[in-house]
C-alpha positions in Angstrom: 9.7 8.7 -16.4 7.8 11.8 -17.1 5.4 11.6 -20.0 5.4 15.3 -21.1 2.9 14.9 -23.9 -0.2 13.3 -22.3 -1.3 14.1 -18.8 -1.3 11.2 -16.4 -4.0 10.0 -14.1 -3.4 9.3 -10.4 -5.0 7.7 -7.4 -4.5 9.8 -4.3 -4.6 7.8 -1.1 -4.8 9.0 2.5 -2.4 7.0 4.7 -3.6 6.3 8.2 -7.0 4.5 8.3 -6.9 4.0 4.5 -3.6 2.2 3.7 -2.6 1.2 7.2 -4.5 0.6 10.5 -5.2 3.8 12.3 -2.8 4.5 15.2 -2.5 7.9 16.6 0.7 9.6 15.7 2.2 6.6 14.0 5.9 7.0 13.2 7.7 3.8 14.3 8.0 1.2 11.5 7.4 -1.6 14.0 3.9 -0.1 14.7 2.9 -0.1 11.1 0.3 -2.6 9.9 -1.4 -2.6 6.5 -5.2 -2.8 6.5 -5.9 -6.3 5.0 -6.0 -6.1 1.2 -4.3 -2.7 0.9 -1.2 -4.1 -0.8 -3.4 -6.0 -3.3 -5.4 -2.8 -3.9 -2.3 -0.7 -4.7 -1.1 -3.5 -7.1 -4.4 -3.3 -8.9 -4.1 0.4 -9.3 -0.5 0.0 -10.6 -1.6 -2.6 -13.1 -4.4 -0.3 -14.4 -1.8 2.3 -15.2 -2.5 4.8 -12.5 0.2 6.8 -10.6 -0.4 6.0 -6.9 0.3 8.8 -4.4 -0.1 9.1 -0.7 -1.1 12.4 0.8 -1.1 12.5 4.6 -1.5 15.1 7.3 1.3 14.5 9.9 0.8 17.2 12.6 2.9 15.0 14.9 5.9 16.8 13.5 4.5 20.3 14.5 3.5 18.8 17.9 7.0 17.6 18.5 6.2 13.9 18.7 8.5 12.9 15.8 10.6 14.6 13.1 10.2 14.9 9.3 13.0 12.3 9.0 10.9 9.8 11.0 8.0 10.2 8.6 10.4 9.7 5.6 11.9 6.6 7.2 8.4 5.1 7.8 7.5 5.8 4.1 10.7 4.0 3.0 9.6 1.1 5.2 6.2 1.0 3.6 7.7 1.1 0.1 10.0 -1.8 1.0 7.0 -3.9 2.2 5.1 -3.1 -1.0 8.1 -4.0 -3.1 7.9 -7.6 -1.8 4.3 -7.7 -3.1 5.4 -6.1 -6.4 3.3 -3.0 -5.6 4.4 0.6 -5.8 3.5 3.9 -4.2 5.0 6.4 -6.7 5.4 9.2 -4.1 4.5 10.2 -0.6 3.5 13.8 0.3 3.0 14.8 3.9 2.0 18.0 5.7 4.1 18.5 8.9 2.2 21.7 10.0 -0.4 22.5 12.6 -1.4 26.0 13.9 -1.3 24.6 17.5 2.2 23.1 17.0 4.9 23.5 19.6 7.7 23.7 17.1 7.7 27.2 15.8 8.7 26.6 12.1 5.8 24.1 11.7 3.2 26.0 13.8 1.7 27.8 10.8 -1.6 28.0 8.9 -0.2 26.3 5.8 -1.7 25.6 2.4 -0.9 21.9 2.4 -2.9 20.5 5.4 -6.0 18.7 4.1 -8.7 19.7 3.2 -6.5 22.4 1.6 -5.0 21.4 -1.7 -1.2 22.1 -1.4 -0.1 18.4 -1.5 -2.4 17.7 -4.5 -1.2 20.7 -6.5 2.4 19.8 -5.9 1.8 16.2 -7.1 -0.1 17.6 -10.1 3.1 19.5 -11.1 5.5 16.7 -10.2 3.7 14.1 -12.3 1.9 16.2 -15.0 -1.5 15.0 -13.7 -5.0 15.3 -15.1 -6.9 15.9 -11.9 -10.3 15.5 -13.5 -9.4 11.9 -14.5 -7.8 11.2 -11.1 -9.3 9.7 -7.9 -8.9 10.4 -4.2 -9.6 7.8 -1.5 -9.7 8.4 2.2 -11.4 7.5 5.5 -12.2 11.1 6.6 -14.3 13.9 5.1 -11.2 16.1 5.0 -9.8 13.7 2.4 -12.7 13.9 0.0 -13.0 17.6 0.6 -9.4 18.1 -0.4 -10.2 16.3 -3.6 -13.3 18.4 -4.2 -11.3 21.6 -3.5 -8.6 20.5 -6.0 -11.0 19.4 -8.7 -10.3 15.7 -8.6 -12.8 13.8 -10.7 -13.8 10.9 -8.3 -13.9 11.1 -4.6 -14.2 7.9 -2.5 -14.8 7.6 1.2 -14.0 4.3 2.9 -15.1 2.9 6.3 -11.8 1.3 7.3 -10.7 4.1 9.6 -12.8 6.8 11.2 -16.6 6.6 11.4 -18.1 8.2 8.3 -21.3 10.2 7.9 -22.6 8.7 4.6 -25.5 11.1 4.4 -23.5 14.3 4.6 -20.4 13.8 2.5 -19.0 15.3 -0.7 -17.8 11.8 -1.7 -19.2 10.2 -4.9 -19.4 6.8 -3.2 -18.6 5.0 0.0 -16.9 1.6 0.2 -15.9 -0.7 3.1 -12.2 -0.4 2.4 -9.5 0.2 -0.2 -9.5 -3.4 -1.5 -13.4 -3.3 -1.9 -13.0 -0.2 -4.1 -10.1 -1.7 -6.0 -12.1 -4.7 -7.0 -15.1 -2.6 -8.1 -12.7 -0.3 -10.0 -11.0 -3.2 -11.7 -14.3 -4.7 -12.8 -15.4 -1.3 -14.1 -12.2 -0.8 -16.0 -12.5 -4.2 -17.6 -16.0 -3.6 -18.8 -14.9 -0.3 -20.4 -12.0 -2.0 -22.2 -12.3 -5.8 -22.1 -9.6 -6.2 -24.7 -7.0 -4.8 -22.2 -8.0 -7.0 -19.2 -6.2 -10.1 -20.6 -8.8 -12.4 -18.9 -11.7 -11.7 -21.2 -11.1 -13.2 -24.7 
């Protein structure tokens, strides 16, 4: 439900290499594998009151490897797996474009392919988000750059996908993986408001 009064805060997640194991041009549900701990991490973010959103570049559509419908089917599959763990991704955003694409309608220089901000700006409107109080997490520099370009308050780079250059990044911090960050984030949230954690009486 939209809360029109107060702006909401979100955690933006890259998909491949962040939520699931990196596999080039992944589109088949049977090839999908969560990175260990990813479901638990998403559940932690849910429980802390954050909207959880995936933003992913899917140039495989422009390159003719799979269709937009295939991306949507995979995202439905991911949602179904998460539901079993009582975890939720509130929405998936994907960019099907690439300037070198072979399918003409997708072979454009768009405004949504990360590190551009189109997907983030759409999500901001869809969910009435406060980007300064939001977080972006990804395994590539383009993920944290997209966050910086959109004015997202906290930018986290993780090592579970592509090799990262920790010395030359716009990220605010680097963590091993999504679950490592989620545990850190949960502890920090509980220190700020111990009365809400339930476990600290």
